[in-house]
TIKOL-999142 format. One record per residue (C-alpha): residue in one letter; x, y, z. Coordinates in steps of 0.02 Angstrom, whole numbers, m for minus. Layout:
# TIKOL-999142
residu,east,north,up
A,X,Y,Z
...
//
This chain:
# TIKOL-999142
residu,east,north,up
X,1161,471,m573
X,969,492,m521
X,867,627,m586
X,819,771,m472
X,630,748,m412
X,517,861,m504
X,437,1008,m413
X,288,932,m343
X,101,1006,m377
X,7,1096,m239
X,m87,964,m135
X,m260,1011,m73
X,m388,907,14
X,m521,955,m92
X,m717,915,m67
X,m691,766,m166
X,m543,686,m54
X,m671,714,91
X,m801,623,m4
X,m692,484,m56
X,m626,467,125
X,m803,423,164
X,m801,271,78
X,m694,201,216
X,m838,183,321
X,m914,39,201
X,m792,m60,286
X,m860,m10,446
X,m1036,m71,400
X,m1019,m252,440
X,m978,m203,628
X,m1093,m65,645
X,m1178,m143,797
X,m1013,m174,894
X,m971,6,845
X,m1136,80,886
X,m1095,m13,1069
X,m947,74,1082
X,m1006,236,1045
X,m1131,204,1186
X,m983,175,1301
X,m894,327,1236
X,m1061,441,1269
X,m1071,370,1448
X,m902,395,1493
X,m899,569,1425
X,m1059,611,1531
X,m985,521,1677
X,m838,644,1671
X,m965,795,1652
X,m1039,760,1820
X,m867,766,1911
X,m863,970,1910
X,m1046,979,1979
X,m993,864,2120
X,m849,951,2143
X,m946,1115,2171
X,m1042,1029,2287
X,m905,945,2392
X,m837,1142,2402
X,m1002,1199,2460
X,m1009,1058,2580
X,m839,1102,2655
X,m904,1288,2674
X,m1070,1258,2749
X,m1146,1341,2606
X,m1301,1273,2499
X,m1385,1331,2339
X,m1548,1302,2265
X,m1478,1316,2094
X,m1346,1167,2117
X,m1362,1030,1993
X,m1346,877,2116
X,m1400,919,2290
X,m1328,791,2416
X,m1335,771,2599
X,m1168,794,2667
X,m975,793,2627
X,m966,608,2642
X,m1114,573,2512
X,m1027,692,2394
X,m861,594,2412
X,m940,426,2398
X,m1038,484,2229
X,m869,556,2157
X,m782,377,2184
X,m936,292,2114
X,m931,417,1955
X,m748,370,1939
X,m769,195,1942
X,m904,204,1820
X,m797,303,1700
X,m657,178,1707
X,m777,42,1654
X,m851,135,1518
X,m677,184,1453
X,m609,4,1456
X,m748,m54,1355
X,m746,87,1231
X,m564,56,1198
X,m602,m133,1191
X,m735,m112,1064
X,m675,24,953
X,m516,m72,934
X,m598,m239,890
X,m704,m142,769
X,m541,m53,688
X,m436,m208,689
X,m557,m306,586
X,m616,m170,458
X,m439,m133,429
X,m387,m320,418
X,m528,m311,276
X,m458,m158,193
X,m258,m234,190
X,m333,m375,106
X,m443,m285,m10
X,m295,m172,m57
X,m159,m309,m76
X,m296,m410,m188
X,m323,m255,m281
X,m135,m226,m303
X,m99,m389,m367
X,m234,m385,m510
X,m173,m222,m580
X,m98,m227,m744
X,91,m224,m794
X,72,m49,m862
X,28,7,m667
X,177,m61,m600
X,284,5,m740
X,238,189,m674
X,243,151,m490
X,377,118,m370
X,372,m31,m258
X,413,76,m101
X,277,180,m135
X,139,48,m163
X,206,m23,11
X,197,134,91
X,8,138,41
X,m14,m29,131
X,80,m3,290
X,99,186,333
X,m65,243,256
X,m168,110,349
X,m72,135,506
X,m141,320,499
X,m315,249,476
X,m298,131,616
X,m246,284,736
X,m393,384,670
X,m513,234,716
X,m432,179,866
X,m416,345,953
X,m440,500,857
X,m612,492,795
X,m680,424,961
X,m575,573,1058
X,m648,694,942
X,m834,632,961
X,m793,629,1152
X,m716,825,1145
X,m873,876,1053
X,m991,799,1174
X,m891,880,1316
X,m910,1038,1230
X,m1094,1035,1196
X,m1146,961,1361
X,m1014,1082,1452
X,m1098,1238,1365
X,m1264,1193,1413
X,m1211,1181,1601
X,m1110,1335,1588
X,m1282,1414,1548
X,m1365,1332,1675
X,m1247,1384,1810
X,m1226,1573,1743
X,m1292,1639,1580
X,m1197,1807,1621
X,m1035,1718,1636
X,m1056,1605,1487
X,m1089,1750,1368
X,m926,1825,1430
X,m820,1667,1392
X,m912,1651,1226
X,m874,1836,1163
X,m691,1759,1104
X,m774,1605,1007
X,m797,1705,839
X,m615,1749,831
X,m561,1569,874
X,m662,1494,738
X,m588,1616,609
X,m417,1581,660
X,m450,1389,658
X,m521,1405,485
X,m359,1496,432
X,m245,1379,521
X,m343,1217,461
X,m311,1257,278
X,m120,1258,305
X,m110,1102,417
X,m210,994,308
X,m101,1029,153
X,54,1004,262
X,3,843,336
X,m32,763,154
X,136,834,89
X,216,741,234
X,147,577,199
X,210,591,17
X,376,626,76
X,373,479,191
X,317,376,44
X,465,443,m47
X,589,389,88
X,506,226,96
X,544,198,m97
X,734,215,m68
X,736,86,91
X,638,m23,m34
X,755,m12,m183
X,908,m23,m85
X,873,m175,5
X,804,m249,m149
X,969,m211,m250
X,1090,m214,m101
X,1207,m339,m199
X,1226,m188,m333
X,1253,m57,m193
X,1396,m150,m107
X,1463,m202,m283
X,1474,m16,m331
X,1537,37,m156
X,1370,168,m147
X,1331,135,37
X,1379,318,63
X,1281,370,m92
X,1120,285,m34
X,1147,356,142
X,1154,520,78
X,1007,504,m48
X,901,435,115
X,963,564,220
X,909,696,105
X,736,619,85
X,711,607,271
X,774,764,304
X,631,832,185
X,511,737,289
X,569,814,445
X,569,995,352
X,393,977,295
X,330,906,464
X,408,1028,553
X,316,1164,447
X,164,1089,497
X,216,1073,677
X,232,1253,678
X,70,1289,619
X,m10,1161,721
X,95,1236,895
X,49,1413,833
X,m136,1361,830
X,m131,1268,992
X,m44,1428,1065
X,m179,1537,1013
X,m317,1431,1075
X,m235,1405,1241
X,m205,1582,1265
X,m370,1649,1213
X,m461,1518,1316
X,m371,1524,1471
X,m371,1707,1449
X,m565,1699,1453
X,m551,1593,1600
X,m458,1711,1698
X,m598,1841,1642
X,m720,1715,1709
X,m632,1704,1870
X,m634,1897,1890
X,m812,1920,1848
X,m868,1771,1944
X,m784,1841,2101
X,m884,2008,2065
X,m1042,1910,2047
X,m1008,1816,2212
X,m998,1962,2297
X,m1162,2026,2231
X,m1241,1871,2292
X,m1277,1794,2125
X,m1188,1642,2128
X,m1115,1525,2264
X,m940,1484,2285
X,m966,1293,2242
X,m1056,1346,2089
X,m920,1471,2036
X,m789,1316,2066
X,m911,1202,1960
X,m925,1339,1826
X,m741,1366,1808
X,m702,1172,1807
X,m838,1162,1676
X,m743,1318,1582
X,m579,1221,1587
X,m659,1047,1531
X,m730,1152,1376
X,m575,1254,1335
X,m478,1108,1349
X,m582,1019,1232
X,m577,1158,1107
X,m395,1163,1121
X,m373,987,1084
X,m485,988,937
X,m346,1059,836
X,m229,927,841
X,m377,801,830
X,m428,885,668
X,m258,878,604
X,m237,698,620
X,m414,660,554
X,m344,756,400
X,m200,643,393
X,m309,503,392
X,m417,582,258
X,m271,593,147
X,m215,424,178
X,m387,370,141
X,m379,451,m34
X,m205,382,m73
X,m282,212,m29
X,m437,243,m140
X,m342,319,m282
X,m255,145,m299
X,m426,41,m266
X,m501,151,m413
X,m366,105,m531
X,m442,m22,m667
X,m377,m207,m637
X,m355,m336,m765
X,m514,m445,m804
X,m452,m596,m700
X,m593,m711,m623
X,m506,m751,m473
X,m648,m834,m386
X,m634,m983,m491
X,m475,m1103,m520
X,m393,m1075,m694
X,m447,m1207,m796
X,m359,m1313,m933
X,m424,m1249,m1107
X,m507,m1408,m1192
X,m428,m1439,m1347
X,m293,m1304,m1336
X,m150,m1334,m1452
X,m38,m1173,m1415
X,m38,m1105,m1592
X,4,m920,m1587
X,1,m785,m1709
X,46,m603,m1723
X,m56,m502,m1841
X,14,m328,m1892
X,41,m286,m1718
X,115,m118,m1665
X,157,m72,m1493
X,230,73,m1390
X,237,105,m1205
X,111,239,m1125
X,269,313,m1041
X,362,328,m1209
X,315,408,m1361
X,422,305,m1485
X,355,156,m1566
X,431,m5,m1495
X,347,m143,m1612
X,311,m98,m1785
X,199,m219,m1890
X,258,m377,m1818
X,200,m526,m1907
X,232,m708,m1865
X,158,m879,m1838
X,199,m1025,m1715
X,123,m1182,m1746
X,93,m1301,m1607
X,260,m1380,m1526
X,361,m1272,m1648
X,505,m1160,m1578
X,517,m981,m1639
X,681,m894,m1584
X,696,m703,m1577
X,853,m613,m1592
X,933,m449,m1605
X,1022,m308,m1517
X,950,m242,m1346
X,800,m138,m1365
X,748,m213,m1526
X,584,m267,m1456
X,604,m454,m1402
X,556,m453,m1218
X,410,m324,m1281
X,351,m484,m1387
X,364,m597,m1239
X,270,m471,m1129
X,124,m456,m1261
X,106,m641,m1274
X,87,m656,m1093
X,m55,m518,m1101
X,43,m395,m981
X,14,m265,m1107
X,m113,m252,m1264
X,m61,m200,m1428
X,m94,m16,m1495
X,m159,m112,m1665
X,m172,m266,m1737
X,m205,m422,m1632
X,m137,m577,m1556
X,m218,m746,m1580
X,m213,m913,m1493
X,m268,m1066,m1588
X,m341,m935,m1715
X,m440,m853,m1581
X,m414,m677,m1526
X,m341,m659,m1358
X,m482,m557,m1307
X,m591,m710,m1322
X,m514,m803,m1185
X,m512,m776,m991
X,m356,m687,m951
X,m310,m821,m813
X,m340,m974,m923
X,m244,m909,m1065
X,m100,m871,m955
X,m121,m1033,m865
X,m68,m1116,m1041
X,86,m1016,m1034
X,259,m1061,m933
X,406,m935,m921
X,590,m967,m884
X,672,m790,m859
X,841,m730,m879
X,844,m673,m697
X,749,m785,m594
X,664,m714,m432
X,634,m834,m305
X,531,m819,m139
X,608,m831,37
X,548,m1002,71
X,616,m1162,22
X,662,m1255,m135
X,507,m1364,m135
X,394,m1208,m100
X,475,m1121,m258
X,453,m1263,m374
X,279,m1289,m314
X,228,m1118,m365
X,198,m1185,m548
X,68,m1285,m475
X,26,m1262,m290
X,m91,m1420,m300
X,51,m1540,m347
X,93,m1691,m252
X,263,m1711,m164
X,307,m1853,m288
X,276,m1727,m454
X,379,m1595,m368
X,527,m1724,m355
X,512,m1776,m531
X,493,m1599,m584
X,656,m1556,m524
X,730,m1704,m569
X,688,m1675,m761
X,757,m1489,m729
X,929,m1574,m672
X,900,m1484,m512
X,915,m1639,m398
X,1095,m1638,m444
X,1127,m1503,m312
X,973,m1514,m211
X,1020,m1689,m144
X,1211,m1606,m96
X,1105,m1488,40
X,1080,m1551,206
X,883,m1514,196
X,854,m1559,15
X,700,m1482,m51
X,672,m1413,119
X,827,m1300,96
X,792,m1115,135
X,832,m1012,m22
X,854,m835,48
X,788,m679,14
X,759,m679,m186
X,862,m839,m191
X,1025,m765,m141
X,1086,m925,m50
X,1085,m1002,m226
X,1194,m987,m382
X,1115,m926,m555
X,1118,m1095,m619
X,1038,m1178,m477
X,905,m1038,m476
X,881,m1060,m666
X,859,m1251,m635
X,719,m1219,m498
X,640,m1105,m637
X,635,m1240,m764
X,563,m1368,m627
X,440,m1237,m594
X,377,m1236,m787
X,394,m1409,m799
X,265,m1434,m649
X,147,m1292,m729
X,153,m1411,m888
X,116,m1266,m1011
X,70,m1276,m1185
X,161,m1124,m1232
X,334,m1099,m1161
X,431,m927,m1156
X,628,m937,m1128
X,694,m761,m1105
X,875,m782,m1117
X,877,m920,m994
X,1073,m968,m1020
X,1150,m802,m1063
X,1232,m776,m905
X,1280,m947,m844
X,1448,m1036,m854
X,1481,m1171,m966
X,1438,m1327,m853
X,1278,m1247,m784
X,1225,m1209,m960
X,1250,m1388,m999
X,1128,m1449,m867
X,991,m1313,m908
X,1017,m1334,m1097
X,979,m1526,m1069
X,829,m1478,m949
X,768,m1346,m1076
X,766,m1476,m1232
X,665,m1597,m1115
X,542,m1466,m1071
X,514,m1388,m1257
X,463,m1550,m1315
X,292,m1552,m1370
X,268,m1371,m1327
X,268,m1213,m1430
X,411,m1121,m1382
X,457,m932,m1394
X,644,m904,m1360
X,735,m756,m1338
X,912,m785,m1379
X,1074,m707,m1326
X,1191,m854,m1375
X,1153,m891,m1558
X,1229,m1058,m1538
X,1081,m1108,m1422
X,948,m1096,m1566
X,1037,m1180,m1709
X,892,m1313,m1721
X,745,m1190,m1694
X,620,m1208,m1807
X,602,m1026,m1858
X,724,m869,m1810
X,642,m696,m1810
X,784,m563,m1829
X,731,m399,m1761
X,790,m227,m1784
X,720,m65,m1706
X,560,m151,m1664
X,527,m231,m1855
X,561,m401,m1898
X,701,m383,m2045
X,732,m566,m2062
X,637,m737,m2047
X,710,m923,m2077
X,793,m1071,m2013
X,977,m1054,m1956
X,1037,m1120,m2112
X,925,m1006,m2218
X,989,m845,m2133
X,1167,m900,m2148
X,1144,m900,m2325
X,1086,m718,m2337
X,1241,m612,m2399
X,1248,m446,m2289
X,1114,m515,m2172
X,1099,m456,m1994
X,1091,m637,m1919
X,1245,m690,m2020
X,1335,m527,m1951
X,1277,m569,m1766
X,1350,m751,m1792
X,1515,m688,m1847
X,1518,m564,m1698
X,1489,m697,m1569
X,1619,m801,m1648
X,1760,m682,m1668
//
């Protein structure tokens, strides 16, 4: 059963969050000229919109035969005013097109780079990071959060700037037409600003909570699709549906709380602003009767009031969407701020001259950061070049942890690991891992062809080398039976192949890599006897001349190992050859062997 989710801490978009989100503009910098051009078109389209109320007032005055020296634009007759309006609309349409195009171009370029950087950073993070994160959550960071940024830079920011321009220019023109009416309208602003601050605090909290809930639901989808065979085997479709339903209902509940606050805010803004417009119309009619303002000027003033009011009303939703983008940016940069492994990815991993593959563990102690108990205690052993060392013991004894430390997935808490008598830290991490090959118990294949999966061991290998590696791994025996041969699609995670077939592809991959150190993690434990025979033969070819660390489940497969280490509760309790360990009375290895033979 799944544990209930721990109560979340209250989420705030602090000053640091806003400061961190500003780093996103570093991705905008290379395209600042294009973005600047887009801003110019944005300003021009906004200003063109602001000419409309003035010309509309002129149109009213031209229709009634009134004229006013206070008019912003004075045209001769109604035809000229109508022509000017059509010209303004045409220019506005043109400016809007180029504004949308330039902003979209800049946004897609910067987000492509952000996606690339986020993925490149993720893939360089250490295993300790992935041990504490769920794949669905990380996938959400790259998809959902960047989608929010795409919306923000394509439309939201541009629309927010446009609304600000309309408000500023509109207020200036309102004062130009009638300062008395403008002051009446502005009397409501302090109240609206105060309410906006109060509503804004709740809206931004709920926006980030919504994003986190969406991430949780994505995790469930990712895990279910990844383990779909287990879901169906245990007939847990309904359980997973219920789990996802609960998660998405959580999303809906939090989102609806945000909708309530945004709706209430928008409703207040609409009531206050349009209530002030009614007040303005009432007072404007009185001023018209007093001869202080013309009909066309009053009409223009009212239109400008509507423009400014609508802009104020629209900023509530726009600001909420900006806050969502800020939350998404904070999530992304939290990942980008994680410390990566010291990988020199700009250069190709190189062969280490004279590297023989000797391994030594010296007083190695280790525990996982997420667990208090010690996993390995004072581990000492050596593996000479070309020697086979087998690790045996019950589940949880620490066998796989030794393999992970060997691959430098984790660092020892104390002690050190040496390669060719040099501490691991003296090597470039990529170069060191380049000398190692792994054949795991559960082989994960990529969803391409058999050829591509074998070539993963050495992407620069020739077709002849790939075929030869497959032949040495006894993989050609089944590959040649497929209609498409090496170009056969293996399916998601290799589901279209049997366990033994996947294992032989993993061996071919390791052969192609040609490592000095080979790690076999229970490579034959779950296979039928026929597949095990093929694979055992392939493994024997692979292990020749290489330092091999074998994690063994079936003790019959390690009889010829040069050294067998028996682990119990994270300690090496016995060490020796197969015959030496069998001679130990009451020995752990002897008991394990007897259990498997019984």
